[in-house]
C-alpha positions as CSV (number, residue, x, y, z in Angstrom):
1,M,39.3,19.5,-11.4
2,Q,40.9,16.3,-12.5
3,Q,39.6,13.7,-14.9
4,I,40.0,10.2,-13.4
5,E,39.5,7.0,-15.4
6,V,37.6,4.3,-13.6
7,N,35.7,1.2,-14.9
8,G,36.3,2.4,-18.5
9,Y,34.8,5.8,-17.9
10,R,36.3,9.3,-17.3
11,F,35.0,11.1,-14.2
12,D,35.3,14.9,-13.5
13,V,36.5,15.1,-9.9
14,W,37.1,18.3,-7.9
15,I,39.8,18.0,-5.3
16,A,40.5,20.7,-2.7
17,G,42.3,21.3,0.6
18,P,45.8,20.5,1.9
19,E,47.5,17.5,0.4
20,D,48.1,16.0,3.8
21,G,44.5,16.7,4.9
22,R,42.2,14.0,6.1
23,P,40.3,12.9,2.9
24,V,36.5,13.2,2.7
25,L,34.5,11.9,-0.3
26,L,31.3,13.8,-1.0
27,L,28.6,12.2,-3.2
28,H,25.9,14.4,-4.7
29,G,22.2,13.3,-5.2
30,F,19.6,13.8,-8.0
31,P,19.7,16.0,-10.0
32,Q,22.7,17.7,-8.4
33,H,26.4,17.8,-9.3
34,A,29.7,18.3,-7.6
35,A,29.2,22.1,-7.2
36,S,26.3,21.4,-4.9
37,W,28.9,20.7,-2.2
38,N,30.8,24.0,-2.8
39,E,29.9,25.7,0.5
40,V,30.6,22.5,2.5
41,V,33.9,22.1,0.7
42,N,34.9,25.7,1.7
43,E,34.2,24.9,5.4
44,L,35.9,21.5,5.3
45,T,39.1,22.8,3.6
46,A,39.2,25.7,6.0
47,N,39.3,23.1,8.8
48,G,42.2,21.2,7.2
49,F,40.3,18.5,5.4
50,R,40.9,17.4,1.8
51,T,37.8,17.0,-0.2
52,V,37.1,14.7,-3.2
53,V,33.9,15.6,-5.1
54,P,33.0,13.7,-8.3
55,N,30.3,14.2,-10.9
56,Q,29.1,10.7,-10.7
57,R,28.0,8.2,-13.4
58,G,25.5,9.7,-15.7
59,Y,26.6,13.2,-14.7
60,S,30.2,13.4,-16.0
61,P,30.3,13.7,-19.8
62,G,32.9,11.0,-20.0
63,A,30.9,8.6,-17.8
64,R,27.4,8.7,-19.3
65,P,26.6,5.3,-20.7
66,T,23.5,5.0,-22.8
67,A,23.0,1.3,-21.9
68,Y,20.8,1.7,-18.9
69,D,21.8,-1.6,-17.4
70,Q,25.1,0.1,-16.6
71,Y,23.3,2.1,-13.8
72,T,23.3,0.0,-10.6
73,M,24.3,0.7,-7.0
74,D,27.1,-1.8,-7.3
75,A,28.4,0.1,-10.3
76,F,28.1,3.4,-8.6
77,M,30.0,2.0,-5.6
78,S,32.7,0.6,-7.8
79,D,33.1,4.1,-9.3
80,A,33.4,5.8,-5.9
81,L,35.9,3.3,-4.5
82,G,37.7,3.3,-7.8
83,I,38.2,7.1,-7.7
84,M,39.7,6.8,-4.2
85,D,41.9,3.9,-5.4
86,E,43.2,6.0,-8.3
87,L,44.0,8.8,-5.8
88,E,45.8,6.2,-3.6
89,I,43.4,7.0,-0.7
90,E,42.8,3.8,1.3
91,R,40.6,5.1,4.1
92,F,38.4,8.2,4.1
93,D,35.3,9.8,5.5
94,L,32.2,9.6,3.3
95,A,29.1,11.9,3.0
96,G,26.2,11.7,0.6
97,F,23.0,13.5,-0.2
98,G,19.8,11.9,-1.5
99,L,20.6,9.0,-3.8
100,G,24.2,9.8,-3.1
101,A,23.3,9.1,0.6
102,I,21.7,5.8,-0.4
103,L,24.9,4.9,-2.2
104,S,26.9,6.0,0.9
105,W,25.0,3.7,3.2
106,H,25.7,0.9,0.8
107,V,29.4,1.6,0.7
108,A,29.5,1.9,4.5
109,A,27.6,-1.4,5.0
110,T,29.7,-3.4,2.6
111,H,33.1,-1.8,2.9
112,P,33.4,-0.6,6.5
113,E,37.2,-1.1,6.3
114,R,37.5,1.8,3.9
115,L,35.6,4.4,6.0
116,R,36.3,6.4,9.1
117,T,32.8,7.9,9.3
118,L,29.6,8.1,7.4
119,T,27.3,11.1,7.0
120,S,23.9,10.8,5.3
121,L,21.9,13.9,4.4
122,R,18.2,13.4,3.9
123,E,18.0,9.6,3.4
124,P,17.9,6.9,6.1
125,H,19.5,3.5,5.8
126,P,18.0,1.8,2.7
127,A,16.6,-1.1,4.8
128,A,14.8,1.4,7.1
129,F,13.3,3.1,4.0
130,A,12.1,-0.2,2.6
131,K,10.6,-1.3,5.9
132,G,8.7,2.0,6.1
133,I,7.2,1.5,2.7
134,F,6.4,-2.1,3.3
135,E,4.7,-1.5,6.7
136,D,3.6,2.2,6.9
137,E,0.7,3.5,4.8
138,E,1.9,7.1,5.3
139,Q,5.4,6.3,4.1
140,T,4.0,4.3,1.2
141,K,1.9,7.3,0.1
142,A,4.9,9.7,0.4
143,F,7.1,7.4,-1.7
144,E,4.4,7.0,-4.3
145,E,3.8,10.7,-4.6
146,L,7.6,11.2,-5.1
147,A,7.8,8.4,-7.7
148,A,4.8,9.9,-9.6
149,S,6.5,13.3,-9.8
150,I,9.4,11.9,-11.7
151,E,7.4,9.2,-13.5
152,V,9.5,6.4,-12.0
153,N,6.8,3.7,-12.6
154,S,5.7,5.0,-15.9
155,N,5.9,3.1,-19.2
156,F,8.2,5.8,-20.6
157,G,11.9,5.1,-21.0
158,V,14.5,7.3,-19.3
159,A,15.2,9.4,-22.4
160,E,11.5,10.1,-22.9
161,R,10.9,10.9,-19.2
162,A,13.8,13.4,-19.4
163,N,12.3,15.0,-22.6
164,R,8.9,15.3,-20.8
165,Q,10.6,17.1,-17.9
166,L,12.4,19.5,-20.2
167,A,9.4,20.3,-22.5
168,N,7.9,23.8,-22.5
169,N,11.0,25.5,-21.1
170,A,11.5,22.7,-18.6
171,E,8.1,23.2,-17.0
172,G,8.1,19.8,-15.4
173,L,11.6,20.0,-14.1
174,R,11.0,23.5,-12.7
175,A,7.9,22.3,-10.9
176,L,9.7,19.3,-9.4
177,L,12.5,21.4,-8.0
178,R,10.2,24.2,-6.8
179,D,7.7,21.8,-5.2
180,N,10.6,20.3,-3.2
181,G,11.7,23.7,-1.8
182,M,14.4,24.9,-4.2
183,E,14.9,28.6,-4.6
184,D,14.3,30.2,-8.0
185,D,17.9,31.3,-8.5
186,D,19.1,27.7,-7.9
187,I,16.4,26.4,-10.2
188,S,17.6,28.5,-13.1
189,I,21.2,27.2,-12.6
190,F,19.9,23.6,-12.4
191,V,17.7,23.9,-15.5
192,Q,20.5,25.4,-17.6
193,R,22.8,22.6,-16.8
194,L,20.3,19.8,-17.0
195,S,19.0,21.0,-20.4
196,Q,22.3,20.2,-22.0
197,P,22.1,17.1,-24.3
198,G,22.0,13.8,-22.3
199,V,22.5,15.3,-18.8
200,L,19.0,14.9,-17.4
201,A,18.7,11.4,-18.9
202,G,21.9,10.4,-17.3
203,A,20.8,11.8,-13.9
204,M,17.4,10.1,-14.2
205,S,19.0,6.8,-14.9
206,W,19.8,6.6,-11.1
207,H,16.0,6.0,-10.6
208,L,16.5,2.6,-12.2
209,T,18.3,1.6,-9.0
210,I,15.2,2.2,-6.8
211,D,14.5,-1.5,-5.9
212,L,12.9,-2.0,-2.5
213,D,13.9,-5.6,-2.2
214,W,17.5,-4.6,-2.7
215,F,17.1,-1.7,-0.2
216,A,15.9,-4.2,2.3
217,S,18.9,-6.4,1.8
218,V,21.5,-3.8,2.7
219,P,23.4,-4.8,5.9
220,S,23.7,-2.7,9.0
221,V,26.5,-0.1,9.2
222,K,29.4,-0.5,11.6
223,V,31.1,2.9,11.3
224,P,30.3,6.1,13.3
225,T,27.3,7.7,11.5
226,L,25.7,11.2,11.4
227,F,22.2,11.3,9.9
228,V,20.7,14.8,9.1
229,W,17.1,14.9,7.8
230,T,14.0,16.8,7.1
231,E,10.4,15.6,6.7
232,G,8.6,15.7,3.3
233,T,9.6,14.7,-0.2
234,G,9.2,10.9,0.1
235,L,10.2,10.6,3.7
236,T,8.2,10.5,6.9
237,A,9.5,11.2,10.4
238,E,8.6,7.7,11.6
239,T,10.7,6.1,8.9
240,A,13.6,8.5,9.4
241,R,13.7,7.7,13.1
242,T,14.2,3.9,12.5
243,A,17.6,4.6,10.8
244,V,19.3,4.0,14.2
245,D,18.1,0.4,14.1
246,Y,20.5,-0.2,11.2
247,V,23.7,1.3,12.7
248,D,25.9,-0.9,15.0
249,A,28.2,2.0,15.9
250,P,28.0,5.5,17.4
251,F,25.0,7.3,15.8
252,R,23.7,10.8,15.8
253,D,20.3,11.8,14.4
254,V,19.7,15.5,13.6
255,F,16.3,16.7,12.5
256,L,16.2,20.1,10.9
257,E,12.9,21.9,11.2
258,D,11.4,24.6,9.0
259,T,13.4,23.6,5.9
260,H,13.0,21.5,2.8
261,H,14.7,18.7,0.8
262,W,17.6,20.6,-0.6
263,L,19.9,20.7,2.4
264,L,23.1,21.5,0.4
265,E,21.5,24.4,-1.4
266,N,19.3,25.8,1.5
267,E,21.2,24.8,4.7
268,S,24.8,24.5,3.7
269,E,26.0,26.5,6.8
270,I,24.4,24.2,9.4
271,V,25.3,21.1,7.3
272,S,28.9,22.2,7.2
273,E,29.0,22.8,11.0
274,L,27.5,19.4,11.8
275,L,29.8,17.6,9.4
276,V,33.0,19.2,10.8
277,E,31.8,18.5,14.3
278,H,31.2,14.8,13.4
279,L,34.5,14.4,11.7
280,N,36.5,16.0,14.5
281,Q,34.8,13.5,17.0
282,Y,36.4,10.4,15.4
């Protein structure tokens, strides 16, 4: 692990693999952390790739601003690109999960010159997601149910929402993770980490970036893209299948049946295989 200073903050970043290996930046989602990628990292490094995996803004202790206007997708993108700049890595492959995938689409759409490939786990292009919510009642309902489970549209502030999730031995947080398919052993690890002071509030600050008008404005992507997804947890199949409309480059869509939201925790083997195959193709 290295601590890398970017934008006035200090990020914990795990780097693995041969020094001359092709670099791959891996961005976690909510409420994960860099270690969620461990099994994927093992497979990538065994195949000669060099992985860069940060705990992102709100997750790294040295990058956890309490001013919530400091949590924006542009700020997250500046952090990610800044980390690669500090490592003197000009061009790289990018993969993200969940909100980290939303960020990855944004990076790919606005800085295609920096990427060789994009891989999104679970989330379609932001504009596809926004279109689904604007036009599809089923997608709107799925999104509203997800937002309600984390009180995104409540009158409570981020810190209060985090405290409510952690009350009564993290009853709310445990239910959120379990209802979305996380195994009990993983839940215990997540709850222990997220119960530390400020950690869950920092993670939940990412929800402030869920702006459908902004989602709709994200341009199409022009780099080879792999999209791996499942149904449920805020996403319908109809919306997921429109991701292809926002990629002007080679595109592969992989639907995983009989699984849940937490692809990195539950399906790391197949995710790793798909990612290595995708990278080796370009």
